[in-house]
C-alpha positions as CSV (number, residue, x, y, z in Angstrom):
1,M,0.0,0.1,0.2
2,A,1.3,3.3,-0.8
3,I,3.2,5.6,1.8
4,L,2.5,9.1,2.2
5,K,4.3,11.6,4.8
6,A,4.0,14.8,6.2
7,F,7.3,16.7,6.2
8,K,9.1,19.9,6.9
9,G,8.9,21.9,3.5
10,L,11.4,24.8,2.6
11,R,9.1,27.4,1.7
12,P,9.5,30.9,0.2
13,P,7.7,34.0,1.5
14,K,4.7,35.2,0.1
15,E,5.8,38.2,-1.2
16,I,8.7,36.4,-3.6
17,V,6.8,33.1,-4.3
18,K,5.9,34.3,-7.7
19,D,9.2,35.1,-8.9
20,L,10.9,32.0,-7.1
21,A,8.6,29.5,-8.7
22,A,10.1,28.1,-11.9
23,R,9.1,25.5,-14.5
24,P,11.0,22.1,-14.3
25,Y,14.7,21.9,-15.1
26,D,13.8,19.6,-18.0
27,V,11.6,21.5,-19.9
28,L,14.0,24.4,-20.4
29,N,17.5,24.8,-22.3
30,S,20.1,26.6,-20.4
31,K,19.7,29.2,-23.0
32,E,16.7,29.5,-22.0
33,A,16.7,29.3,-18.4
34,R,19.1,32.2,-18.5
35,V,16.4,34.5,-20.3
36,E,14.1,33.3,-18.0
37,A,15.7,34.2,-14.8
38,N,17.5,37.1,-16.3
39,G,17.4,39.9,-13.6
40,N,15.2,38.1,-11.5
41,K,17.6,36.8,-8.1
42,Y,14.9,34.7,-6.7
43,S,14.4,32.2,-9.3
44,L,14.6,28.8,-8.0
45,L,16.6,27.8,-12.0
46,H,19.7,29.5,-9.8
47,I,19.2,26.4,-8.3
48,T,17.7,23.8,-10.3
49,K,19.7,25.2,-13.7
50,P,22.7,26.7,-12.1
51,E,25.0,26.8,-15.1
52,I,23.1,30.1,-15.9
53,D,25.4,31.7,-13.2
54,L,28.3,30.2,-14.6
55,P,30.1,31.2,-18.1
56,E,28.0,30.4,-21.1
57,N,30.1,27.9,-22.5
58,T,30.0,25.7,-19.2
59,N,29.1,22.1,-19.9
60,E,25.7,21.7,-17.8
61,H,26.9,18.5,-16.3
62,D,30.2,19.9,-15.2
63,A,31.1,19.3,-11.3
64,S,31.2,23.6,-10.9
65,V,27.4,23.3,-11.9
66,Y,26.7,21.3,-9.3
67,N,28.7,23.0,-6.6
68,K,27.1,26.2,-8.1
69,A,23.7,24.4,-7.2
70,K,25.0,23.7,-3.6
71,E,26.3,27.3,-2.9
72,N,23.1,29.1,-4.4
73,F,20.7,26.4,-2.3
74,E,22.9,27.7,0.8
75,N,22.5,31.4,0.1
76,F,18.7,31.1,-0.3
77,K,18.2,29.2,2.6
78,K,20.4,32.2,4.2
79,N,18.8,35.0,2.7
80,K,15.5,33.6,3.8
81,W,14.3,32.9,0.6
82,L,13.4,29.1,1.3
83,I,12.3,28.9,5.2
84,Q,11.8,25.7,6.6
85,D,8.0,25.0,8.2
86,E,8.6,24.3,12.2
87,S,6.1,21.1,11.9
88,E,5.8,18.3,9.0
89,Y,3.0,18.9,7.1
90,L,1.4,17.9,4.0
91,Y,0.0,20.6,1.5
92,I,-2.4,21.0,-1.3
93,Y,-1.2,22.4,-4.9
94,A,-4.0,23.3,-7.1
95,Q,-3.3,24.5,-10.7
96,T,-6.0,26.0,-12.9
97,M,-5.7,26.2,-16.9
98,N,-8.6,26.5,-19.1
99,S,-10.7,27.2,-16.3
100,K,-10.0,23.5,-15.2
101,T,-8.3,23.1,-11.9
102,Q,-6.6,19.9,-10.7
103,Y,-5.8,19.6,-6.8
104,G,-2.7,17.3,-5.9
105,I,-1.6,16.3,-2.6
106,V,2.0,17.1,-1.6
107,G,3.5,15.0,0.7
108,C,6.7,12.6,0.4
109,A,6.5,9.2,-1.1
110,G,8.4,6.4,-0.1
111,V,11.6,5.1,-1.2
112,N,10.9,1.5,-0.4
113,D,7.4,1.9,-2.9
114,Y,9.9,2.9,-5.6
115,L,11.6,-0.1,-5.0
116,N,9.2,-2.4,-4.6
117,N,7.0,-1.2,-7.9
118,I,4.1,0.7,-5.5
119,I,4.8,3.4,-7.3
120,K,4.2,2.4,-11.2
121,K,6.1,3.4,-14.1
122,H,5.4,3.8,-17.9
123,E,8.6,5.0,-19.2
124,L,12.1,3.9,-19.8
125,T,14.7,6.0,-18.2
126,R,18.2,6.8,-19.3
127,K,20.8,6.6,-17.1
128,D,22.6,9.6,-17.8
129,K,19.8,11.6,-17.0
130,E,19.2,9.7,-14.0
131,E,23.3,10.6,-13.1
132,D,22.5,14.0,-13.6
133,R,19.8,14.6,-11.0
134,M,21.3,12.0,-8.7
135,K,24.4,14.7,-8.4
136,H,21.6,17.6,-7.9
137,V,20.0,15.5,-4.8
138,R,23.5,14.5,-3.7
139,I,24.9,17.8,-3.4
140,T,22.0,19.9,-2.7
141,N,20.8,16.9,-0.2
142,A,17.1,18.0,-0.9
143,N,14.3,17.1,-3.8
144,M,14.5,20.9,-5.2
145,E,11.6,19.8,-7.5
146,P,8.5,17.4,-6.6
147,V,7.2,14.8,-9.2
148,F,4.1,14.7,-10.7
149,F,1.9,11.3,-9.2
150,S,-1.2,10.2,-9.7
151,Y,-3.4,7.4,-8.1
152,R,-7.0,6.2,-8.6
153,A,-9.4,8.6,-6.7
154,V,-10.6,8.0,-3.3
155,K,-13.7,9.9,-2.4
156,E,-13.3,11.0,1.1
157,I,-9.7,12.1,-0.1
158,D,-11.6,13.8,-2.8
159,E,-13.6,15.2,0.1
160,I,-11.2,16.4,2.6
161,V,-9.3,18.6,0.0
162,S,-12.7,20.3,-1.2
163,N,-13.6,21.2,2.5
164,I,-10.1,22.9,3.0
165,V,-9.9,24.6,-0.5
166,T,-13.5,25.9,0.0
167,N,-12.8,26.7,4.3
168,Q,-9.1,27.6,4.0
169,K,-7.3,31.1,2.3
170,P,-4.7,29.7,0.2
171,E,-1.1,30.4,1.8
172,Y,-0.1,31.2,-2.2
173,E,-2.5,32.3,-5.2
174,F,-0.8,33.8,-8.7
175,V,-1.1,33.6,-12.5
176,T,1.9,32.5,-14.4
177,S,2.9,34.1,-17.6
178,D,1.4,30.9,-19.4
179,N,-2.2,32.2,-18.0
180,V,-1.7,29.2,-15.4
181,G,-3.2,29.7,-11.9
182,H,-1.5,28.4,-9.0
183,H,-2.8,27.9,-5.5
184,F,-1.2,26.3,-2.5
185,W,-2.6,25.3,0.9
186,V,-0.7,24.0,4.2
187,I,-2.3,21.4,6.2
188,N,-1.1,22.0,9.6
189,D,-4.5,20.5,11.4
190,L,-2.8,16.7,12.8
191,L,-6.2,15.2,12.3
192,T,-6.5,15.8,8.7
193,I,-3.0,15.2,8.2
194,S,-3.2,12.0,10.1
195,R,-6.6,11.0,8.2
196,I,-5.0,11.5,4.9
197,I,-1.8,9.3,5.4
198,E,-4.3,6.7,6.7
199,L,-6.3,6.8,3.6
200,F,-3.1,6.7,1.6
201,T,-1.8,3.6,3.1
202,K,-5.4,1.7,1.2
203,V,-4.2,3.1,-1.9
204,P,-2.4,0.3,-4.0
205,C,-0.3,1.8,-5.9
206,T,0.6,5.2,-7.3
207,Y,1.4,6.0,-10.6
208,V,4.4,8.1,-12.0
209,A,2.6,10.4,-14.7
210,D,5.5,13.1,-15.6
211,G,9.0,12.9,-13.6
212,H,10.2,9.5,-14.2
213,H,14.1,10.4,-14.3
214,R,13.3,12.6,-11.3
215,T,11.5,9.6,-9.1
216,A,14.4,7.3,-10.3
217,A,17.1,9.9,-9.0
218,A,15.3,10.4,-6.1
219,A,14.7,6.6,-4.7
220,L,18.4,5.5,-6.0
221,V,20.0,8.5,-3.9
222,G,18.0,7.0,-0.8
223,K,18.9,3.4,-1.4
224,E,22.7,4.9,-1.9
225,K,22.4,6.6,1.5
226,R,20.8,3.6,3.2
227,L,23.9,1.5,2.1
228,Q,26.1,4.3,3.2
229,N,24.7,4.5,6.9
230,S,25.6,1.8,9.2
231,N,23.1,3.2,11.5
232,Y,20.5,3.1,9.2
233,N,17.1,2.6,10.9
234,G,14.3,3.5,8.1
235,S,13.3,6.8,9.9
236,E,15.7,8.7,8.1
237,E,14.4,11.3,5.7
238,Y,16.2,9.9,2.8
239,N,13.7,7.5,2.6
240,Y,11.0,10.0,1.1
241,F,11.0,12.0,-1.5
242,L,8.7,15.0,-2.6
243,A,5.8,14.4,-5.2
244,V,2.5,15.7,-5.6
245,H,-0.4,13.0,-6.0
246,F,-3.0,13.9,-8.2
247,P,-6.4,11.8,-8.7
248,D,-6.8,10.2,-11.9
249,N,-10.1,11.5,-12.3
250,Q,-9.2,15.0,-12.5
251,L,-6.2,14.6,-14.7
252,S,-6.0,14.5,-18.8
253,I,-3.1,13.5,-21.0
254,I,-2.9,15.8,-24.4
255,D,-1.4,14.9,-27.7
256,Y,2.1,14.2,-28.0
257,N,3.1,14.6,-31.9
258,R,6.0,13.9,-34.8
259,V,7.8,15.5,-37.2
260,V,9.9,14.2,-40.0
261,K,12.6,15.6,-41.8
262,D,12.5,13.6,-45.3
263,L,10.3,10.6,-46.8
264,N,13.3,8.3,-46.2
265,G,14.2,8.6,-50.2
266,L,10.3,8.1,-51.7
267,S,8.9,10.5,-54.1
268,S,5.7,12.3,-52.5
269,S,3.6,10.2,-55.0
270,Q,5.4,6.7,-53.7
271,Y,4.9,8.0,-50.2
272,L,1.0,8.5,-50.3
273,D,0.4,5.3,-52.4
274,K,2.6,3.1,-50.0
275,I,0.6,4.2,-46.3
276,K,-2.4,3.6,-48.4
277,N,-1.8,0.0,-47.6
278,N,-2.3,0.4,-43.7
279,F,-4.3,3.6,-43.5
280,N,-7.5,5.2,-45.1
281,V,-6.3,8.5,-46.5
282,K,-8.3,11.6,-46.8
283,D,-7.3,15.1,-48.0
284,C,-8.7,17.5,-46.1
285,G,-7.2,20.5,-47.9
286,T,-5.6,23.6,-46.0
287,E,-7.5,23.7,-42.9
288,I,-6.2,22.5,-40.0
289,Y,-7.3,18.8,-39.4
290,K,-7.4,17.4,-35.8
291,P,-7.8,13.9,-35.1
292,N,-11.0,12.9,-33.6
293,K,-10.9,9.4,-32.0
294,L,-8.5,6.5,-31.3
295,H,-6.7,5.4,-34.3
296,N,-7.6,8.5,-36.3
297,F,-4.3,10.4,-37.4
298,S,-3.5,14.0,-38.8
299,M,-1.2,14.2,-41.3
300,Y,0.5,17.8,-42.7
301,F,2.4,17.3,-46.1
302,E,3.2,19.4,-48.6
303,G,0.6,21.9,-48.1
304,K,-2.2,19.8,-46.9
305,W,-3.9,18.2,-44.2
306,Y,-4.8,14.6,-44.1
307,S,-6.8,12.3,-42.3
308,L,-5.6,9.2,-41.5
309,S,-7.8,6.1,-40.4
310,A,-5.9,3.4,-39.2
311,K,-6.9,-0.2,-40.8
312,P,-8.5,-2.9,-38.4
313,N,-5.4,-4.8,-39.1
314,T,-2.9,-2.4,-37.3
315,Y,-4.0,-2.3,-33.5
316,N,-5.3,-4.9,-31.1
317,N,-7.7,-3.8,-28.2
318,N,-6.8,-6.9,-26.5
319,N,-3.0,-5.5,-25.7
320,P,-2.6,-2.6,-23.8
321,I,0.4,-1.7,-25.8
322,D,-0.6,-2.6,-29.4
323,V,-3.7,-0.7,-29.2
324,L,-1.8,2.3,-28.5
325,D,-1.9,5.0,-31.7
326,V,1.8,5.6,-31.1
327,T,2.5,1.7,-31.8
328,V,0.5,1.8,-34.6
329,L,2.0,4.6,-36.3
330,S,5.7,3.6,-35.3
331,K,4.8,-0.2,-36.5
332,F,3.0,0.9,-39.8
333,M,4.4,4.4,-41.0
334,L,7.6,5.4,-38.9
335,D,9.4,2.0,-39.7
336,P,8.0,0.6,-42.6
337,V,7.9,3.4,-44.8
338,L,10.1,6.4,-43.4
339,G,12.6,4.2,-42.0
340,I,12.4,5.2,-38.4
341,K,13.4,2.3,-36.0
342,D,14.4,4.0,-32.6
343,L,12.3,7.1,-31.3
344,R,15.2,7.7,-28.8
345,T,18.1,7.6,-31.2
346,D,16.9,8.6,-34.5
347,K,17.7,12.5,-35.5
348,R,15.4,12.2,-38.3
349,I,12.5,12.4,-35.9
350,D,11.6,15.1,-33.6
351,F,8.1,15.7,-31.1
352,V,6.0,18.7,-30.4
353,G,3.8,18.6,-27.0
354,G,0.2,19.3,-28.1
355,I,0.4,22.1,-26.2
356,R,1.8,24.0,-29.0
357,G,-0.9,23.4,-31.3
358,L,-1.3,22.0,-34.4
359,S,-0.1,25.4,-35.9
360,E,3.3,24.2,-35.0
361,L,3.5,21.0,-36.8
362,K,2.2,23.2,-39.6
363,K,5.1,25.8,-39.3
364,R,8.0,23.4,-38.7
365,V,6.8,21.6,-42.2
366,D,6.1,24.8,-44.0
367,S,10.0,26.2,-43.0
368,G,11.3,23.0,-44.7
369,E,12.7,22.1,-41.7
370,M,10.7,19.0,-41.8
371,K,8.8,17.1,-44.6
372,V,5.9,15.7,-42.8
373,A,4.0,16.0,-39.6
374,F,1.8,13.8,-37.6
375,A,-0.8,14.4,-34.9
376,L,-1.9,11.7,-32.4
377,Y,-5.3,11.5,-30.5
378,P,-4.3,11.7,-26.9
379,V,-3.3,8.7,-25.0
380,S,-6.1,8.1,-21.8
381,M,-5.6,8.2,-18.3
382,K,-6.8,4.7,-18.2
383,Q,-4.6,3.6,-20.7
384,L,-1.6,5.0,-19.2
385,L,-2.8,3.2,-15.5
386,D,-3.9,-0.2,-17.3
387,I,-0.2,0.0,-19.1
388,A,1.4,0.7,-16.0
389,D,-0.4,-2.0,-14.1
390,S,0.5,-4.6,-16.1
391,N,3.9,-3.7,-16.1
392,N,4.5,-2.9,-19.8
393,I,6.1,0.4,-20.8
394,M,4.7,2.7,-23.3
395,P,6.9,3.5,-26.0
396,P,8.9,6.7,-26.0
397,K,7.1,10.1,-25.9
398,T,3.7,9.1,-25.2
399,T,2.6,11.0,-22.6
400,W,2.4,15.1,-22.1
401,F,0.9,16.5,-19.4
402,E,-0.4,20.2,-18.9
403,P,-0.3,22.3,-16.8
404,K,3.5,21.7,-15.8
405,L,4.0,21.8,-11.9
406,R,5.9,24.7,-11.0
407,S,9.3,24.1,-8.7
408,G,10.0,25.9,-5.6
409,L,6.3,26.2,-3.9
410,V,7.9,23.5,-1.7
411,V,11.4,22.0,-1.2
412,H,12.0,18.8,0.6
413,S,15.3,18.5,2.7
414,L,17.0,15.3,3.3
415,E,18.4,16.2,6.5
């Protein structure tokens, strides 16, 4: 059963929280981070992307970068830009986008749950990315950024959260430049904290929605610290890591689309003929066409939009992986027609989050950078949970969650 633990959060004063809160480290590169944090000494990017405070040619994985993260973190605490709560609390973090609000419980997940597969994963991780975040956790001795978890909704937990947000004023409330509202409550009532933790012991498992590398890094550092401590007893703070837990009935996944550089040596007519073997192709003209159901794809090619409907032989509704549209596209389009066999390593393909809109696909093809683009119908939360429950792994670049969690509203110290 799932572990949820209250903790003494490190949090910013209200007057600087909007300036301190930052986008996750992995959604912007070093150049973008420099621009975003320019002139803002409070930005958490000084800790999560500390290369921005070093010369521009500094390798982001150089030892000096991790040392800078530690230095900046210590300065944030010294300057009281991050102040530790006196007692162990849980928190609520809510986000509002397009008039829809999702409410998550902020607390610590258990390293044991990750090691014992109580925390379910649906993506593979890369060792280099794991090691990068492990170094960051080791040197700061903290989880600077939360991971994004989901769980199958529990009515009483929903009711407790609803009661708090209805009757208690948020500790923080602000809107970021992307027009997303962020709301944060401190749960400091001991009986309420105890009841939520008790209810989580009846939750059979939780699911990594977003942040697989951060999750792996946090859990593996916790495991390391156990082995290094001859007096280990299981109660140490490093046995837990920072997560925001959202009920599955409040989340939705948006599309994660593909753009390809060339036609693998085919002429335009050869390409269109070849794809008709496995897809019913309909010319939709110059107006943007958006997929309207599972197994329906949108393709932008040579100034036109097309509807591609996968033929019945291309998918298996009884298999949680083979029913996915990302699988169908890879098995019957990207691999046999366009020669793209490994989505993780092939440089001829790129991926575009649906938050950018289908106009972004058109832009990248019309510019000549890419030759053809594909938009997919989004994966459902049910599909994600079913795949994780069956211990299967989704193909790369399948899920895209929005809005992204802002980092810095609360930090978890491992000390």
